[in-house]
N, C-alpha and C positions, 0 to 999 in steps of 0.2 A: 737312449737318454734315461737316466734314472729318475725315480719319482720326485725326488727333491728338486732336481734341475727343472723338471716339467712344471712343478708347482711354482717355482720362482719365475719362470718365463711366461707362463700362461695366466698367473694370478689366481689359479684354482688351487685350493688347499690340498695337501696330501691326503687329508682325511676324506675330502670330497672325491678325489680321484679313486681312492679305495672303494668308496661307495658306488661310483660309476662302474667299477670292475665287478662288484658284487651284483649289480643290477644287469650286467651284460651290456651296458652302454658303450664302454671303452675297455676292451681287454687288451692289456699290453701284448705286443707281438711276441716278446720273448722274456726269458729270465736269465739273470747272470748265473755264474757258477755258484754263487752264494745264495741263490734263490730270490734276489731282488727283482722287482718288476723293471722291465726295460721297454721303453716306448720308442716306436719308430716315427719317422716324419709323418706318415699317414695317420698314425694314432693321434699325434698332436693336432693335425688338421681337423680330425674328428672332434677333439676336445673343443677347439674354437667354434666349430659348427654347433656343438651342443650349447655352448655359452651364448652364442648369438640367438638361438631359438629360445633359450630360457629368458633372454632379455625381452622377448616379445610377450612373455607371460605364459608360455607353454609349460605344462607339468612335465616331469621326467618321463612319464609314460607316453605322453604325446610326442615328446622329443624322439623317443625310441621309434615310434611308429613313423614319424616324419622321415627319419634317416634310413629305416630298414624295410618299410612296407612299400613295394613298388606300386601298389594300387592306391596309395595315399595321395589325396589331392588337397592342396592347402586352402582352397577358396572357402569351403564351409567352416573350417576351423578358424580362419582369420575373421570371418564374420562373427563367429561365436566369441572370439577374443575381444573384438570391438565392443560387443554387448556387455561382456564381463567387465571390461575396463571402464565403460561408462557407468555401470552400476557401482563399481568400486570408487570411482571419482565422486559420484553423487553421495555415497556413504561417507567418504572422507570430508566432503564439503559440509555435510550435515554435522559431522563431529566437530569440524572447525568452527562452524557457526555456534554450536552449543557451547564450546569452550570459550569462544569470544564473548558470548552473552554472560557466562558465569564470571569471566574476568572483568567485564565492564561493571558488574554488580559489586565488585570489590569485597567478596566475603572475607570475614576475619577468622573463621574457623571452619572445620569440616561440617559442623552442624548447619551452618549457614549455606555451605555448598549444597548439602542435601536438600535444604529448603528450596533453593533456586532450581535444582534439578527437578524436584517434584512439581514446581510451578511450570517449568518448561514442558514437562510431560503432560500436564493437564491442558496447557494451551495448545499442544500439538495433537490432542486426542481427536479421534474421528467422531466422538459423541458430543453434540452441542451441549448437553447437560453438564458433562465434565468440563468443557471449556468455560461454561458459565460459572461453575463453582470455582475454577481456577482464577478467573478474572475478579470474582467478588471476594476471594479470600487470599490476598497476597500474604507473604511471610510476615509473621508477627515480629515487629521490632527488628527485622532483618533486612538485608539488601533486596531491592526490587530490580529485576532485569528489565530496565525501561526499554532497551532495544527490542527485546522479545515482545513486550506489550505493544509497542508501535507496529512491529511487523504483523502481529496477530490482528490488530485493529485495521490495518490497511488491506487485509485480505479476507476478513471475516464477512460471510454472507448471511449468517443467521442474525436477524434483527435484534433479538434479545441479547445474544452474546456480544454483538457489536456495541449495543448500548452500555453493557457492563464494562467492556474494554475502554470505552470512551470515559466512563466514570473513573476507572482505575488510572487512566492516563492523566486525568485532570488533577489527581492527587500527586502526580509524579514531579511536578515543578518544571523548571526551565528546560531540563534535558529532554523530556518528552516533547515539549513544544518545539524545540529547535529541530528535532528529527522529523516532526510532522511538517514543519515549514518547507523542508527540501522536497517532501513528497507531493506538495501541491502542484509542482511542475513535472511530475513523473510522466513517462510516456503512456502508461496505462490509465485510461479514463476512470476506471473503477477505483484505482488507487488515489487519483487526484480528488475524487469526490468524497471518498471515505476520509481522506486527510483533512479536508475542510470541515467535514462533520465533526471530526475529533477536535479540531482547533476550536470549534464553536462551543465545546464543553468547558473550555478554560474561560475564566471570568476576569483575568487580569488585563492590564493595559497592553502587555506584549502581545497577547492574543488579539486584542482589538487592532493593533497595527498590522498584524498578519492578515486579518480579515479585510482590512481596508486595502491592503496590497492585492488581495485576491479579487477585488472588484475590477481589476484590469486583466485578469487571467483570460487566456484564449478559450478556455472551456466555459461555455455559457452556464452550465449547471453549477460550476464552482462559483461563478459570479453571483448567481441567484441565491445560492445558499449563504454566501457571505453577506449579501445585502439583507436577507431576512434576519440574520442574527444581529447585524449592526443596527438595523432599523429598530429592533426590539430593545436595543441598548441606547437608543438616542443618537445614533450616528448619522449626521446629516449627509455624509458622503454616499450613503446608500440610496438616496432619493432617486437619482436618474435610473438606476437599475430597477428599482421598485416600479417606477412608472413604465419602464420597458416591459416588465412582467405583466402589467395590466393591459398594455397594448397587445402583447403577444398571447394573452389569455392563459398564461402559465401560473398557476397558484395565484390568480389575480385577486381573489377575495382576501387571501392572507396578505398579499402585498398592499391592498387598499387599507386593511386594518393597521398594518405597520405604518403606512403614511399618516393615518389618522392619529396614531399614538405619537408620532413625531410632531405632528401639527399642534399638539397640545402645548408645545413651546411657542409662544407668540413670535419669537424671533425667526422661526422656521415656517410658520403657517403660510405667509404670503408667497414665499419662494416655492413651496410645494404646490400651492394653487396655481401659480404662474407656470410651473412645469406641466401640470395637467392641462391647463388651458392652451398652452403652446402646442401640445400634441393634438388637441382638438381642432385648433384653427390652422394647423400646418397643412392640411389637405392630403396627407399621406395615409392617415389611419382608415382602415376599413370600417364600414358601418357598425359591425359588432364591437370593434375596438372603441369607437366613439361612444357607444352606449356604456361600455365598461368605464371609460374615463369620466363620463358624466356621473355615473353612480358613485365613483370614487370621490367626487367632490362633496358628497354627503357628509363625510367625516372631517372636512377641512373648514375651520372657522375663518372669519375675516371678511373684509370688504371686497377683496379681490375675487373670492369665491362667489359672493352675493352678486356682484356685477356680472360675472361670467354666466351664472345661472339665469339671470334676467335676460341676457342676450340669447341664451340657448332655448328659451321658451318659444322663440320664433324660428328655431332650426328647421330646415327642410325635412329632416328625418323625424317622423312623428314620434317614434319611441324616445328619441333624445329630448324632443320638446316636452313631451308629457312627463318624462322623468325630471327635467329641470323645473317644470311648473310645480310638481309635487314637492320637490326638495325645497323650493322657495317657500311654500306654505309651512313647511316644518321650521324654517328659519325666521318666519315673521314673528315679531314680538307679540305677546299675548295682548288681547284687547283689554283695556282698563275700564271697568264699569264706572258710570257717573254717580252711582249710589254711594 
């Protein structure tokens, strides 16, 4: 069979067949009287074997060894091919991600493309200082790759860089917030917690809704962070979680301060006091938790708190009774002189 026929039947170009001949991979069995290469059935089978091995990622040199070296064993080479393929896939995925981020930023010219690429390189640096500079200096009047900022914020472990990324995201608007919202339910606990931290940097109503939703998250750390932020912003929905934090002794001082700030609203004060008193009288709190709950009443105004403290002065736990007595003296109206 002549080279043209072989090329048509095998799908291997005549040029490549000549290259195989030059390398000694497939030498045609004979020549015609005019000097044209003539391939036998065995030659054609060898061509198909070569193509199958090449489809696995073998180089032509490796293909030659596989076919001609009797001592050649495939196991080690296949393992190496697996490693090379994984590396190639990882590199291709990284390129795809980079192109996707550039596309999402919708650059209008090549200068903007270069700005985005420079930002991506900075965010991907192994140096925290370079990542920090990239987060703090987004492109001037150019597109911002919000997806890249979100991904960086969700995986950043350096606290300074993480803070800068949260600041940058807070300037990004709704797109960054919507991406963070989906990360609050991620499988990775670190990603969930960094997502709620980043959402807390947004000051708009949409962020408030997401934080309120986070109060029912299965991750207790997410619930606590959302409650602290909402409490600081006057969100009454945070009260139960803040009281839980006091009972559990987790950032209890901050939680008590947040309840005190919320209780400055007369409409919330009695409800907060009732929540604290309910946990005190429920019989489930440990002694240390009851003492923290009593101390938390110090910042809560209103008659409900005053009555609760008066009752607690007779509490069997001496520390609780003494704390309540002291807090009552602070709440007593000043004596008025007859003079």
